[in-house]
DOGU-153891 format. One record per atom (N, C-alpha, C, O, CB): residue number from 1; residue in one letter; atom name; x, y, z. Coordinates in steps of 0.1 Angstrom, whole numbers, plus 5000, padded with zeros to 4 digits. Atoms other than C-alpha are relative to their C-alpha. Glycine has a CB too. Example, Ala and Ser with C-alpha at 12.3 -4.5 7.8 and 13.67 -1.06 7.14 Angstrom:
<rs>
1;a;N;5009;4988;5000
1;a;CA;5123;4955;5078
1;a;C;5009;5012;5000
1;a;O;5019;5012;5007
1;a;CB;4990;5000;5012
2;s;N;4991;4989;5000
2;s;CA;5137;4989;5071
2;s;C;4992;5011;5008
2;s;O;4997;5022;5009
2;s;CB;5004;5005;4986
</rs>
This chain:
<rs>
1;m;N;4997;4998;5013
1;m;CA;8179;7910;2163
1;m;C;5015;5000;4998
1;m;O;5022;5006;5006
1;m;CB;4994;5014;4995
2;s;N;4985;5001;5002
2;s;CA;8213;7902;2149
2;s;C;5006;5013;4995
2;s;O;4999;5022;4990
2;s;CB;5003;4988;4990
3;k;N;4993;4988;5004
3;k;CA;8239;7928;2140
3;k;C;4998;5002;4985
3;k;O;4997;5013;4980
3;k;CB;5014;5000;5003
4;a;N;5001;5000;5014
4;a;CA;8236;7919;2103
4;a;C;4986;5005;4996
4;a;O;4984;5014;4987
4;a;CB;5002;4986;4993
5;a;N;5013;4995;5003
5;a;CA;8198;7924;2103
5;a;C;4998;5014;5003
5;a;O;4992;5022;4996
5;a;CB;4990;4991;5008
6;l;N;5001;4986;4996
6;l;CA;8201;7957;2121
6;l;C;5007;5009;4990
6;l;O;5002;5019;4986
6;l;CB;5006;5002;5014
7;s;N;4992;4992;5010
7;s;CA;8227;7969;2096
7;s;C;4992;5001;4987
7;s;O;4991;5012;4981
7;s;CB;5013;4993;4997
8;f;N;5008;5000;5013
8;f;CA;8205;7959;2066
8;f;C;4988;5009;5002
8;f;O;4984;5016;4992
8;f;CB;4996;4986;4996
9;l;N;5012;4992;4998
9;l;CA;8175;7976;2082
9;l;C;5004;5015;4999
9;l;O;4997;5023;4993
9;l;CB;4994;4997;5014
10;i;N;4995;4986;5001
10;i;CA;8195;8009;2087
10;i;C;5003;5004;4986
10;i;O;5000;5015;4982
10;i;CB;5012;5001;5009
11;l;N;4997;4997;5014
11;l;CA;8208;8007;2051
11;l;C;4988;5002;4992
11;l;O;4987;5011;4983
11;l;CB;5009;4989;4995
12;a;N;5012;4999;5007
12;a;CA;8173;8002;2038
12;a;C;4993;5013;5003
12;a;O;4988;5020;4994
12;a;CB;4990;4988;5003
13;v;N;5006;4987;4997
13;v;CA;8160;8032;2057
13;v;C;5007;5012;4995
13;v;O;5002;5022;4990
13;v;CB;4999;5001;5016
14;m;N;4992;4990;5006
14;m;CA;8189;8053;2046
14;m;C;4997;5002;4985
14;m;O;4997;5013;4980
14;m;CB;5015;4998;5003
15;a;N;5002;5000;5014
15;a;CA;8183;8044;2010
15;a;C;4986;5006;4997
15;a;O;4985;5014;4987
15;a;CB;5000;4986;4993
16;i;N;5013;4993;5002
16;i;CA;8146;8054;2013
16;i;C;5001;5015;5003
16;i;O;4995;5023;4996
16;i;CB;4989;4993;5009
17;a;N;4999;4985;4996
17;a;CA;8155;8087;2030
17;a;C;5008;5007;4988
17;a;O;5004;5018;4985
17;a;CB;5008;5001;5013
18;i;N;4993;4994;5011
18;i;CA;8180;8094;2002
18;i;C;4991;5002;4988
18;i;O;4991;5012;4981
18;i;CB;5013;4992;4996
19;d;N;5010;4999;5011
19;d;CA;8153;8087;1976
19;d;C;4991;5011;5002
19;d;O;4987;5019;4992
19;d;CB;4993;4987;4998
20;q;N;5010;4989;4997
20;q;CA;8129;8111;1993
20;q;C;5007;5014;5000
20;q;O;5000;5023;4996
20;q;CB;4994;4998;5014
21;l;N;4993;4987;5000
21;l;CA;8155;8139;1996
21;l;C;5006;5004;4987
21;l;O;5009;5016;4985
21;l;CB;5011;4999;5010
22;l;N;4995;4996;5013
22;l;CA;8167;8138;1960
22;l;C;4990;5009;4992
22;l;O;4978;5007;4993
22;l;CB;5003;4987;4992
23;p;N;5009;4992;5009
23;p;CA;8153;8164;1936
23;p;C;4994;4992;4989
23;p;O;5000;4981;4985
23;p;CB;5008;5013;4994
24;v;N;5007;5007;5011
24;v;CA;8129;8153;1909
24;v;C;5009;4998;4988
24;v;O;5007;4988;4980
24;v;CB;4987;5006;4997
25;s;N;4992;5000;5012
25;s;CA;8155;8160;1882
25;s;C;5010;4989;5000
25;s;O;5015;4986;4989
25;s;CB;5007;5013;4998
26;m;N;4990;5011;4999
26;m;CA;8177;8131;1894
26;m;C;4993;4987;5000
26;m;O;4993;4980;5010
26;m;CB;5009;5002;5012
27;d;N;5008;5013;5000
27;d;CA;8155;8102;1883
27;d;C;5009;4988;5000
27;d;O;5005;4978;5006
27;d;CB;4992;5000;4987
28;t;N;4992;5011;5000
28;t;CA;8184;8079;1877
28;t;C;5005;4996;5014
28;t;O;5005;4984;5018
28;t;CB;5012;5002;4991
29;m;N;4996;5002;4986
29;m;CA;8197;8083;1913
29;m;C;4989;4995;5008
29;m;O;4991;4987;5017
29;m;CB;5007;5012;5006
30;g;N;5012;5005;4992
30;g;CA;8162;8078;1926
30;g;C;4997;4986;4997
30;g;O;4994;4978;5007
30;g;CB;4988;5008;4996
31;t;N;5002;5014;5003
31;t;CA;8159;8045;1908
31;t;C;5010;4992;5006
31;t;O;5007;4981;5011
31;t;CB;5001;4998;4984
32;v;N;4989;5007;4993
32;v;CA;8193;8034;1922
32;v;C;4997;4999;5014
32;v;O;4999;4989;5021
32;v;CB;5013;5007;4997
33;a;N;5003;5000;4985
33;a;CA;8182;8044;1957
33;a;C;4988;4990;5003
33;a;O;4988;4983;5013
33;a;CB;4996;5014;5005
34;k;N;5011;5009;4998
34;k;CA;8149;8025;1953
34;k;C;5004;4985;4999
34;k;O;5000;4977;5006
34;k;CB;4988;5003;4990
35;t;N;4995;5014;5002
35;t;CA;8167;7994;1940
35;t;C;5008;4996;5012
35;t;O;5007;4985;5017
35;t;CB;5008;4999;4987
36;g;N;4992;5003;4988
36;g;CA;8191;7996;1969
36;g;C;4992;4997;5012
36;g;O;4995;4988;5020
36;g;CB;5010;5012;5003
37;a;N;5009;5002;4989
37;a;CA;8163;7999;1994
37;a;C;4993;4986;4999
37;a;O;4992;4980;5009
37;a;CB;4989;5011;5000
38;g;N;5006;5013;5002
38;g;CA;8147;7968;1979
38;g;C;5009;4989;5003
38;g;O;5006;4979;5010
38;g;CB;4994;4999;4986
39;v;N;4990;5010;4998
39;v;CA;8179;7948;1980
39;v;C;5003;4999;5015
39;v;O;5003;4988;5021
39;v;CB;5013;5003;4993
40;f;N;4996;5000;4986
40;f;CA;8187;7959;2016
40;f;C;4988;4994;5008
40;f;O;4990;4988;5019
40;f;CB;5004;5013;5005
41;a;N;5012;5006;4993
41;a;CA;8151;7951;2027
41;a;C;4999;4985;4999
41;a;O;4996;4978;5008
41;a;CB;4987;5007;4995
42;s;N;5000;5014;5002
42;s;CA;8153;7917;2012
42;s;C;5011;4993;5008
42;s;O;5009;4982;5014
42;s;CB;5002;4996;4985
43;l;N;4990;5006;4992
43;l;CA;8186;7910;2029
43;l;C;4997;5001;5015
43;l;O;5001;4992;5023
43;l;CB;5014;5008;4998
44;f;N;5004;4999;4986
44;f;CA;8171;7922;2062
44;f;C;4991;4989;5003
44;f;O;4992;4982;5014
44;f;CB;4992;5014;5002
45;v;N;5009;5012;4997
45;v;CA;8143;7896;2059
45;v;C;5008;4987;5000
45;v;O;5005;4979;5008
45;v;CB;4989;5000;4989
46;a;N;4991;5012;5000
46;a;CA;8169;7870;2050
46;a;C;5008;4998;5013
46;a;O;5009;4987;5018
46;a;CB;5009;5000;4988
47;a;N;4992;5000;4988
47;a;CA;8190;7879;2080
47;a;C;4991;4996;5012
47;a;O;4995;4990;5021
47;a;CB;5007;5013;5003
48;l;N;5009;5004;4990
48;l;CA;8159;7876;2102
48;l;C;4997;4985;5000
48;l;O;4996;4978;5010
48;l;CB;4986;5007;4999
49;f;N;5002;5014;5001
49;f;CA;8153;7841;2089
49;f;C;5012;4992;5005
49;f;O;5010;4982;5012
49;f;CB;4997;4996;4985
50;v;N;4988;5007;4996
50;v;CA;8189;7831;2094
50;v;C;5001;5001;5015
50;v;O;5006;4991;5022
50;v;CB;5012;5006;4993
51;g;N;4999;4998;4986
51;g;CA;8188;7845;2129
51;g;C;4988;4994;5008
51;g;O;4988;4995;5020
51;g;CB;5000;5015;5003
52;r;N;5011;5007;4995
52;r;CA;8156;7825;2135
52;r;C;4991;5009;5009
52;r;O;4986;5004;5019
52;r;CB;5005;4989;5009
53;r;N;5009;4991;4993
53;r;CA;8137;7855;2147
53;r;C;4985;4998;4995
53;r;O;4976;5002;5002
53;r;CB;5004;5015;4999
54;i;N;5013;5003;5006
54;i;CA;8108;7845;2124
54;i;C;4999;4985;5000
54;i;O;5006;4978;4994
54;i;CB;4998;5006;4986
55;k;N;5002;5015;5000
55;k;CA;8095;7810;2132
55;k;C;4986;4997;4995
55;k;O;4977;5003;4998
55;k;CB;5002;4995;5015
56;f;N;5012;5005;5005
56;f;CA;8069;7791;2114
56;f;C;4995;4988;5008
56;f;O;5002;4981;5014
56;f;CB;5001;4996;4985
57;d;N;5006;5010;4993
57;d;CA;8044;7768;2130
57;d;C;5000;4987;4992
57;d;O;4995;4986;4981
57;d;CB;4985;5004;5004
58;p;N;4999;5012;5007
58;p;CA;8052;7732;2120
58;p;C;4987;4992;4999
58;p;O;4986;4981;4993
58;p;CB;5010;4991;5005
59;v;N;5013;5007;5000
59;v;CA;8015;7722;2126
59;v;C;4993;5001;4987
59;v;O;4982;4996;4986
59;v;CB;4991;5006;5011
60;l;N;5007;4998;5013
60;l;CA;8007;7732;2090
60;l;C;4999;4986;4993
60;l;O;4991;4986;4983
60;l;CB;5007;5010;4992
61;r;N;5002;5013;5007
61;r;CA;8011;7695;2080
61;r;C;4987;4994;5004
61;r;O;4981;4996;5015
61;r;CB;5012;4990;5005
62;q;N;5013;5006;4998
62;q;CA;7979;7676;2076
62;q;C;5002;4987;5009
62;q;O;5012;4980;5008
62;q;CB;4993;4996;4987
63;a;N;4999;5012;4992
63;a;CA;7972;7649;2102
63;a;C;4995;4988;4993
63;a;O;4985;4990;4985
63;a;CB;4991;5003;5013
64;k;N;5005;5012;5006
64;k;CA;7968;7614;2091
64;k;C;4988;4994;5006
64;k;O;4987;4994;5019
64;k;CB;5012;4989;5000
65;p;N;5013;5006;4994
65;p;CA;7933;7599;2095
65;p;C;5001;4987;5006
65;p;O;4992;4981;5011
65;p;CB;4989;5000;4990
</rs>
């Protein structure tokens, strides 16, 4: 796993933890934390693709008869 992917994973987990630890009365900050978690999770997946840790099988193309 690349350093960027690991960093985004840690940031996403931290945002989720912050959202869980906030009191219910702070709805706005909870929404910001959830949005941040979603952004960091998306960047984590993108960093995995760039780092080629997720590989797709090229056999998905149809064979010519």
